[in-house]
C-alpha positions as CSV (number, residue, x, y, z in Angstrom):
1,M,16.2,5.2,-8.2
2,E,17.4,1.7,-8.7
3,T,15.0,-1.2,-9.2
4,L,11.9,-1.2,-7.2
5,T,9.6,-4.0,-6.1
6,V,5.9,-3.3,-5.6
7,F,4.0,-5.1,-2.8
8,I,0.3,-4.9,-2.5
9,L,-1.0,-5.6,1.0
10,C,-4.0,-7.8,0.5
11,G,-4.4,-8.9,4.1
12,G,-6.6,-7.4,6.7
13,K,-9.7,-8.6,8.4
14,S,-12.0,-6.5,6.1
15,S,-14.5,-6.4,8.9
16,R,-16.3,-3.3,7.6
17,M,-16.4,-4.4,4.0
18,Q,-17.5,-8.0,4.9
19,S,-15.5,-9.5,2.1
20,E,-11.9,-9.6,0.8
21,K,-11.2,-5.9,0.1
22,G,-8.9,-6.3,-2.9
23,L,-11.5,-8.4,-4.7
24,V,-14.4,-5.9,-4.2
25,L,-15.8,-4.9,-7.6
26,F,-15.5,-1.4,-8.8
27,Q,-16.5,-0.5,-12.4
28,E,-16.8,-4.3,-13.0
29,K,-13.2,-5.0,-12.0
30,P,-11.8,-6.0,-8.6
31,F,-9.9,-3.2,-6.8
32,I,-6.6,-5.2,-7.1
33,E,-6.8,-5.2,-10.9
34,H,-7.3,-1.4,-10.9
35,I,-4.1,-1.1,-8.8
36,I,-2.1,-3.5,-10.9
37,Q,-3.2,-1.6,-14.0
38,A,-1.7,1.6,-12.5
39,I,1.6,-0.2,-11.6
40,L,2.3,-2.0,-14.8
41,P,3.5,1.0,-16.9
42,I,6.1,1.4,-14.1
43,T,7.2,-2.2,-13.3
44,D,6.0,-5.7,-13.5
45,Q,7.8,-6.6,-10.3
46,I,4.6,-7.0,-8.3
47,K,4.1,-9.3,-5.2
48,L,1.0,-9.8,-3.1
49,I,1.0,-10.0,0.6
50,T,-1.8,-12.5,1.3
51,A,-2.5,-15.9,2.7
52,T,-5.9,-16.3,0.9
53,K,-6.2,-18.5,-2.2
54,E,-8.7,-16.0,-3.7
55,Y,-5.9,-14.1,-5.4
56,D,-4.5,-17.2,-7.1
57,Y,-6.0,-16.2,-10.4
58,L,-3.4,-13.4,-10.6
59,P,0.1,-14.4,-12.0
60,Y,2.0,-12.8,-9.1
61,Q,3.9,-14.3,-6.2
62,K,1.7,-14.5,-3.0
63,I,3.4,-14.2,0.4
64,P,1.6,-14.8,3.7
65,D,2.3,-12.6,6.6
66,S,5.5,-13.7,8.5
67,I,3.9,-12.6,11.8
68,A,0.1,-12.9,11.8
69,D,-2.4,-10.3,12.9
70,K,0.0,-7.3,13.1
71,G,-2.0,-5.1,10.7
72,P,-0.4,-3.0,7.9
73,L,2.9,-2.9,9.8
74,G,3.1,-6.7,9.8
75,G,2.4,-6.6,6.0
76,I,5.2,-4.1,5.4
77,Y,7.5,-6.2,7.6
78,T,6.7,-9.3,5.5
79,A,7.2,-7.4,2.2
80,L,10.6,-6.0,3.2
81,L,11.6,-9.4,4.6
82,H,11.0,-11.0,1.2
83,S,12.2,-8.1,-1.0
84,E,15.4,-8.3,-3.0
85,T,15.5,-4.5,-3.6
86,D,16.4,-1.8,-1.2
87,F,13.4,0.4,-2.1
88,N,9.9,-1.0,-2.2
89,L,6.6,0.6,-3.2
90,I,4.0,-0.5,-0.6
91,L,0.3,-0.2,-1.5
92,S,-2.9,-1.2,0.2
93,C,-5.4,-3.2,-1.8
94,D,-8.3,-0.8,-1.3
95,I,-7.2,2.2,-3.4
96,P,-9.0,1.6,-6.8
97,L,-8.5,5.2,-8.0
98,I,-4.7,5.2,-7.7
99,S,-3.1,6.3,-11.0
100,T,0.2,5.6,-12.8
101,E,0.8,9.4,-12.7
102,L,0.6,9.6,-8.9
103,L,2.8,6.5,-8.4
104,A,5.3,7.9,-10.9
105,E,5.3,11.2,-9.0
106,L,6.0,9.4,-5.7
107,I,8.9,7.5,-7.3
108,S,10.4,10.5,-9.1
109,K,10.3,12.8,-6.0
110,H,11.6,10.2,-3.6
111,T,15.2,10.9,-2.3
112,E,17.4,8.1,-1.2
113,E,18.2,9.7,2.1
114,A,14.5,9.1,3.0
115,L,13.9,5.6,4.3
116,I,10.1,6.2,3.9
117,T,8.4,8.5,1.4
118,V,4.6,9.0,1.5
119,F,2.0,11.4,0.2
120,A,0.2,13.8,2.5
121,S,-2.4,16.6,2.1
122,E,-3.4,19.2,4.7
123,S,-6.0,16.8,6.2
124,R,-4.2,13.4,6.0
125,L,-1.2,11.2,5.6
126,H,-1.3,8.2,3.2
127,P,1.1,5.7,4.8
128,L,-0.1,2.8,2.6
129,I,0.9,4.4,-0.6
130,G,4.6,4.8,0.0
131,I,8.2,3.9,-0.6
132,Y,9.8,1.9,2.2
133,S,13.5,1.0,2.4
134,K,14.6,-2.5,3.4
135,K,16.9,-0.9,5.9
136,I,14.1,-0.2,8.3
137,L,13.3,-4.0,8.8
138,P,15.0,-4.1,12.3
139,V,13.0,-1.0,13.4
140,I,9.7,-2.5,12.2
141,K,10.5,-5.8,13.9
142,S,11.2,-4.0,17.2
143,A,7.9,-2.1,16.9
144,I,6.0,-5.4,16.3
145,D,7.8,-7.0,19.2
146,K,6.5,-4.1,21.4
147,D,3.1,-4.3,19.8
148,D,3.5,-0.6,18.6
149,L,1.6,-1.1,15.4
150,K,0.8,2.5,14.6
151,M,2.1,3.5,11.1
152,M,2.4,7.2,12.2
153,N,4.8,6.2,15.0
154,L,7.0,4.3,12.5
155,I,7.1,7.2,10.1
156,A,7.8,9.8,12.8
157,N,10.8,7.8,14.1
158,M,12.5,7.3,10.7
159,P,14.2,9.6,8.2
160,H,11.1,10.3,6.0
161,Q,9.9,12.4,3.2
162,I,6.4,13.8,2.8
163,I,5.2,14.6,-0.7
164,N,2.5,17.2,-0.4
165,I,-0.5,17.0,-2.6
166,D,-3.5,19.2,-3.0
167,E,-6.6,18.4,-0.9
168,S,-8.4,17.5,-4.2
169,E,-5.9,14.8,-5.0
170,N,-6.9,12.9,-1.8
171,F,-9.8,11.5,-3.8
172,H,-7.4,9.4,-6.0
173,L,-5.7,8.1,-2.8
174,T,-8.9,7.2,-1.0
175,N,-9.0,3.8,0.6
176,I,-12.4,2.2,0.5
177,N,-13.2,0.4,3.7
178,S,-16.9,-0.2,3.6
179,A,-19.9,-0.8,1.3
180,D,-21.1,2.7,2.2
181,E,-17.7,4.2,1.1
182,L,-17.9,2.2,-2.1
183,N,-21.4,3.5,-2.7
184,D,-20.3,7.1,-2.1
185,L,-17.4,6.6,-4.6
186,N,-19.8,5.3,-7.3
187,I,-22.1,8.2,-6.7
188,N,-19.2,10.8,-6.8
189,L,-18.1,9.3,-10.1
190,S,-21.5,9.1,-11.8
C-alpha cells in the first residue's frame, strides 16, 4: 500500500464517560497516548479530528469537524476531506488496547479494490478501526446530507473488505464508552 495517513477521531459528546474520552486515564496514560504508541512503529503521519484545545499538548495537527454533530461519519468525512493520501487509517479515540500488530495486520491484508477495510468477529464489526479511501468522500457527503449517519449503512453500500478475527481478539479492539466499562477493563487486566 502507498503512503497512509492516520486520523484519530477525538470528537464525540462522551455523554456516558462524562469527560473527553481520548484523555481518560488507563494505566496512568490517556487513551490517546496508548493509541499513538501503537501507530508510531507504522507511521508518524497522525492527525487528530477534534475541536477541543485539550489535545494541544500533543504535537499533531488538530482538525475540527467540517460539519458539526454528525457522529463518527462526520469525523471520517472531515478526515478524508483533509487527507492527502488515498488510503487512510481511521481510529476512534477510545480503544486503549489496540496494538501495532493488529494495525499492521489490517494494513497488510487490505486490498486496493476495497474502499473500506475493517475488522469483524462473529459477534461484531469494528467500523472505527479501519482503512477508508478518499474516493468515498462524495458518498459520505451524500449520506450526511440525508442524515443517514449509520456506519453499517456506509460499509454495506461500498466495495469493502472484512478481516475476520477470533472472538478473543475483540478484547483488543474494545472501545471504552463509560466509567463502568473502564472499571471492567481494569479488573480484566489485573
